[in-house]
C-alpha positions as CSV (number, residue, x, y, z in Angstrom):
1,M,-151.1,-148.0,157.1
2,A,-148.2,-146.8,159.4
3,S,-145.0,-148.8,159.2
4,A,-143.6,-150.5,162.2
5,V,-140.9,-147.9,162.6
6,Q,-143.6,-145.2,162.7
7,Q,-145.6,-147.1,165.2
8,V,-142.6,-147.6,167.5
9,G,-141.7,-143.9,167.0
10,F,-138.1,-143.9,166.0
11,R,-137.0,-140.3,165.2
12,Q,-133.5,-140.8,163.9
13,A,-130.4,-142.9,163.8
14,A,-127.9,-142.1,166.5
15,F,-124.7,-142.9,168.3
16,R,-124.1,-143.1,172.0
17,S,-120.7,-142.6,173.6
18,R,-119.7,-145.6,175.6
19,T,-117.7,-143.4,177.9
20,T,-119.9,-140.4,178.6
21,G,-123.3,-141.6,177.5
22,A,-123.7,-138.6,175.2
23,V,-126.1,-139.2,172.3
24,I,-125.5,-137.7,168.8
25,G,-128.5,-137.9,166.4
26,T,-127.4,-138.3,162.8
27,G,-130.7,-138.2,160.9
28,P,-132.2,-141.0,158.8
29,C,-128.9,-143.0,158.6
30,H,-125.9,-143.7,160.8
31,D,-123.6,-140.9,159.5
32,I,-120.2,-141.2,161.2
33,T,-119.1,-137.9,159.7
34,L,-121.3,-136.2,162.3
35,L,-119.3,-137.7,165.2
36,P,-116.5,-135.8,166.9
37,G,-113.5,-136.4,164.6
38,G,-115.7,-137.1,161.6
39,A,-114.5,-140.0,159.5
40,E,-111.5,-140.3,161.8
41,A,-113.7,-140.9,164.9
42,D,-112.9,-143.7,167.3
43,L,-115.8,-146.1,166.3
44,D,-115.1,-148.3,169.3
45,E,-116.1,-145.4,171.4
46,W,-119.6,-145.1,169.8
47,Q,-122.5,-147.5,170.0
48,A,-124.9,-147.3,167.0
49,G,-128.6,-147.1,167.7
50,F,-131.7,-145.0,167.4
51,V,-133.6,-142.3,169.3
52,D,-137.3,-142.8,169.8
53,G,-140.0,-140.2,170.0
54,S,-139.4,-139.6,173.7
55,G,-135.7,-139.0,173.2
56,R,-134.7,-142.4,174.6
57,F,-131.6,-144.1,173.0
58,L,-132.1,-147.7,171.9
59,D,-129.2,-149.8,170.8
60,R,-129.7,-152.0,167.7
61,R,-130.8,-155.0,169.7
62,E,-133.4,-153.0,171.6
63,A,-134.6,-151.4,168.4
64,A,-135.0,-154.7,166.7
65,E,-136.9,-156.1,169.7
66,A,-139.2,-153.0,169.7
67,L,-140.0,-153.8,166.1
68,G,-140.5,-157.5,166.8
69,H,-137.4,-158.8,165.1
70,A,-135.0,-161.4,166.5
71,G,-131.4,-160.3,166.9
72,R,-128.5,-161.0,164.6
73,L,-130.7,-160.9,161.5
74,E,-128.1,-158.7,159.7
75,S,-125.4,-161.3,159.6
76,R,-127.8,-164.0,158.4
77,A,-129.0,-161.8,155.5
78,Y,-125.5,-160.9,154.5
79,F,-124.0,-164.4,154.7
80,A,-127.1,-166.0,153.1
81,G,-126.3,-164.0,149.9
82,D,-129.1,-161.5,150.1
83,A,-129.0,-159.4,147.0
84,H,-129.3,-156.2,149.1
85,P,-127.9,-157.1,152.5
86,T,-127.6,-154.5,155.2
87,L,-125.4,-154.7,158.3
88,E,-127.6,-152.1,160.0
89,A,-130.9,-153.8,161.0
90,G,-131.5,-156.5,158.4
91,H,-134.4,-157.0,155.9
92,V,-137.9,-157.8,157.1
93,E,-138.2,-160.2,154.2
94,S,-135.1,-162.1,155.3
95,W,-136.4,-162.2,158.9
96,R,-139.7,-163.6,157.7
97,A,-138.0,-166.3,155.6
98,Q,-135.8,-167.3,158.6
99,R,-138.9,-167.6,160.8
100,A,-140.8,-169.6,158.2
101,A,-138.0,-172.1,157.8
């Protein structure tokens, strides 16, 4: 069975420049060392997101919606004491628990 990510067709994590709109793909995770300036990059200049199979950039909210997740899951998982929280996209298990409550 294909995962939701495969069904939606995300190709890779990416960053989009808020100034120019340029998109930089970073592979399977958001790797800031691939941005201009590397670890010293101005992170306020770059919006994290994903590139889909057609090359379209989706921000984190758009990507979560494409997968059927409500927004702001990541902070709930983190502050709820999730043993393995992520501030990237959240855990499906945490999302399901929030929906069931």
